[in-house]
N, C-alpha and C positions, 0 to 999 in steps of 0.2 A: 280740517280746513287748512289750506296752505296759503301763506302770504308771501308773494314775491315783491319785495319793496323796491329794490334798486333796479330802475329801468331808465336807460338813457334816451328812450324814444318818447317824445312828448305827445305824439299823435299816432293814430292808427295808420300804418303805411298803406298806400294806394295799390294794393295787390288784389286781383280777383281770386276767386276760390280755387281755380285751376292752378294758378301760380303758387298760391299758399300750399296747396296739397303737394305739388311737385317739390317745393322747397323743403317741406316736412319729410318727404320720402328721401330726398337727397341727403339731408342732415342725418336722418336715422341710419341710412346706409353707410355714411362716412363714419359715424360713431361706432357702428358695429364692425366695419371692415378695416377702417383706417386707410382706405385707398380712394383716390379721386373717382368721382362718379361720372361716367360718360352718358351721352344722350340715349344710346341703345339700351344700356343697363337700366337707366332711369325709366325708359318707356316700359320695359319688361316688369319692373317692380311697382310701377305706379298704379296698375290696375285700371288705367284709363285707355280707351280705344283711340290712341293718338299715334301719329307717325313719328319716327325719329326726327324728321325735319321740323315738325311742330314743336316737339320737345326742345330742339335746339333753339328755336326762336324764343321760347319761354325762358330757357336758361340764359340766353343773351340778355333778355330784359332784366332778369334777376342779377346778372353780373353788372349791368349798367347801373342798377339801383344800389349796388354795393353789398348785396347779400351773399354772393359767392364770388370766387375768383379761380383762375387757373394757376396752379403752382408751377406748371411747365407749359411750354408752347403747345405741345400736342397732347397734353393730358386732359383728363376730365376736370370736373370742378369740385372745389371743397368750400365749406362755409367760411365766411369772414366773422369777425367778432359781432358785427351788426346782424349777420344772419343768425348766429347763436342767440343773440338778444331777442330777436323776434320769435325764435323757436321757443325759448323758455318762457317768454311772456304770454304767448297766445297759442302755440301749437303742440307743446309737449303733452303726452298722455301719462299722467302720474300712475305708477303701479303700486297698489297697496302692498305692504309687507305681508308675507305669508305668516300664518298663525305660529308656526314653529320658530320663525325668526323673532317675532314679537315676544314670544315666551322666553327665548334665550336672552333677549335684552333685559327683560324683567328680572330673570334669575341673576344675571351678572351684575345688575345694578341694585341688588338687594343685599346690602352689607352696611354695618354700622359706621364704618370709617368714611368721613367725607373725602379724605385724601385718597383712600382706596377707590371710592366712587369715581373720582376725577380720572385716575389712571385707567380704570376699567372702561370708562366712557370713550377715552381716546383710542384705546386698543380695539374696542368694538366698532367704532367708526371706521377705523383703518381696515379691520378685518372684513366688514360687510361691504365696503365699497372698493377695496383694493387700491385705495388712495392714501393720502396722508391725513390722519385724524389729529385734531387739535382741540384742546379744551382749556379755556382761560380759568385759572384758579378762582374760587369764589372771593369776592371782595369782602374783606373783614370789616371790623368796626371802623366806621368812617371818622377820620381825623382831618380837620381842615388846617390849612396853613394860616398862622397868625402873623408871623414875621420871618423874614429872611435877611441874614447879614453875612457879609464876606469879610474876613480879616486876613491880610497878607502875612504869611509866615516866612517865606523866602521867595526867590525869583520865580519858581514854578510850582509853588505849593501854597494853598490857601486853606483857611479854616472856615467851614460853613457852619453857621449857627442857625438852627431851625427851631422856631417856637411854634408849637402846635396848639390846637384849640382846647385840648384837654390839659394844657399847661405843661406838657412834656417839653423838655428842651433837649435837642439832639445836636451834638457836635461831631463833625467828621472832617477829615482832611481830604482834599482833592488835589491830584497831580495834574498840572496843566501843560500844554504844549508851548506856551510862551509866558513871558513875564507880564503881569497886570499891575498897573499903578494903583495906589490907594484911591485916587480919584476915579479911575475906571470901575473899581469894585464898588464904590459908593453909588455911582451912577447906575450900575447894573442892579444893585440891591433896590434902589428907588424904583426902577422900572419894573422889576419882578414883583415887588410888593404891591405896585399899582394894579397889575394884571392877575396876580395869583392869590392874593390874600382872600380867605374865605372859601377857597376851593379845596376839595379833597384831592387825594393823589391822582385818581383817574381824571378828574376834571382839569387839574393842573397840567397833566401830560397832554391832554387833548388841546388845551389852550395854547401851549407852547408850539405844538404842531400846526395849529391853525394860524398863529401869529407868523410862523416861518413861511407858510404857504401864501398868506395874504400880502406880505411885504417883502417877498423874496427879491424882487427886481430892484426896488429902491431902498432896501434896508441899509442903514448906515452902519459903520463899524461898531458903534456903541451898542446898537440893538443886536447885532450878530453876536457880540461878546456876551451880552446879557442873556440871550437865549441859550447860548452854549453853556454858560454857567448854570442857568436854570435847569437845563436838561440833566446835567450832572447831579445837581442837588436833588431834583425830583426822583431821578433814578436811584439815588441813595435811599430815599424814603421808601420807594417801592421794594427794594431789597430788604429793608428792615421790617416792613409790614408783612411781606409774603415770602415764604421760603422758595416758592416756585411761582413765577408769573403765569406760566401755562405749561401744560403737559402735551407732548407731541409723540405720535406713534406712526410707524410705517413710512418714514422718510424715503427709505430705499425702494418703496413701491413705485416711485416716480421714475426710477431708472428703467422700468419695463416699457415705458411709452415712447414711441418714436418721436412724438411731438416734443419731448423734453430730453431727447437722447444726446443733445449737444453737451459736451463736457463743461464748457464755459457756463452754459445756462444752469446746469445742475449745481456747479460750484457756487454760483450766485445765490441760488435758492437755499442751499445748505448753509451758506454764510448768513443769510437772512434768518434762518431758523435759530442759529447760534447767537447772533447779535441782538435779536428780539425786537429791535425798534420798529421795523416795518410791520411785523406781525402784530405787536401790541397796538400800534397806531391804527391798524385796520380793525382789530377786535374792539378797541375802544369806541369806534364809530358805530359798531353793531349792537352794543349792549342795551341801548334804549329802544331798539326797533321792536316791532310786533311781528313775530313769526320769522319765516325764512327770508334771507336776503341772498341774492346771487350777484357776484361781481365777475364780469367776464373781461379778461385781459386788463387793459389800462383803466377800466372803470374803478379798480381798487385804489387808484391814486398813487400806486407804487410801481415803478418800472420793473422791479424784480419779478412781479407777478404778471408781466405783459403777455406771457404765453400760457397763463394758467386761468382757471376759473376757481373761485372761492365761494363755497356755499356755507352759510352760517345761520345759527338761530340762538337766541338768548335763553338762558334757564333762570329760574326764579325761586324765591321763597316768599310766601305770603304776598303774592302779587308784586313783589319788588324784584327787578332784574338784578342778579348778583354776578353773572358771568355769561360767557358766550362759548359755544362749541361749533365745530364745523369740519369741513374737509377741504383740502387743497389738491388740485390735480390738473391735468391738461384740459384745455377747452373742449377737447373731444372726450367728454365723460358722459356716462349714462345718467343724464339728469332725471329721467323718469324713475330711477331707483335711488339716486343719491338724495334727492329732495325729501322723500318720505323718511329715509333713514335718519337724516339730520333732524328733521322735525320731531319724529317720535322719540329719538334719543334725548333731545332737549326736554320733552315733556316727561319722560320717565325719570331722567336725572332730577328734575324739579320735584317730582313726587317722592323720590327716594330721599332727597335731602330734608324733606319735611317730616319724615317718620320719626 
């Protein structure tokens, strides 16, 4: 069973069966060929006894509804993000994995090392989909924040004192871009203690991202400073608790797709892979989900993935979700194949980790 959780459409679109069928054929054709689909070709592929003129009228309606658009004046049509969303929610035909592929996954994920399993899973995801595979490292023993304190050492250097729920006390120095006064540091620690104490690392990171999004427009300078300091402090805990936040494989696969061939877009994506913040923010949102989630374009909440789709699923031990895996690729991906690959890999990784 597959669960597609993330859907930006709150109601079933008012499309008749003929329009839905033609949209499905158009999207499948564009995914396969990467070329805009014209009315004549769509009429030929649809299997319906309709004239090109009738097809053009339906395409016009689909375009006006926001499901397709013309990339050039005289070109055929290609799907929009809205069109892809309708496709994955209601039109895609999931293809089950072949027995040989299932067996290969089982063999590759049958090893004693959890670290080896994570690396194998990301490589398998990339290899089977020809996209970028990503696996969040398992969340280790949960430690909650008990207290945060900042002490000024010099103009652009402060000491962070972190008291954890298991009574560990961690001290680390942070280099800053500007000078913080003792008063600013005290205000920041008071604010962060109010919103973060009692939360583990993952929850603290998610809270900081949520706070930033909710109050972005009217956030005062103290709150901006506090959140900036909090991110640096929480990032420090993350690096201390986990050697790797996530494992990624097949980044260069994205260079093969015309949709992402723009050098500037690729540079932004690769920077996001290296800097981790956007990736971890997205994966953190997925860890408590049930089953497969699909983010198309800006649904991810991160501009860097505006031309991508991200397909994820959580993995677990003893019914507790401990991580997330998935693939990142162009919106023009083979969802019928990617969805089962991600779903089954998550299930097999969960089973392997419990052996």
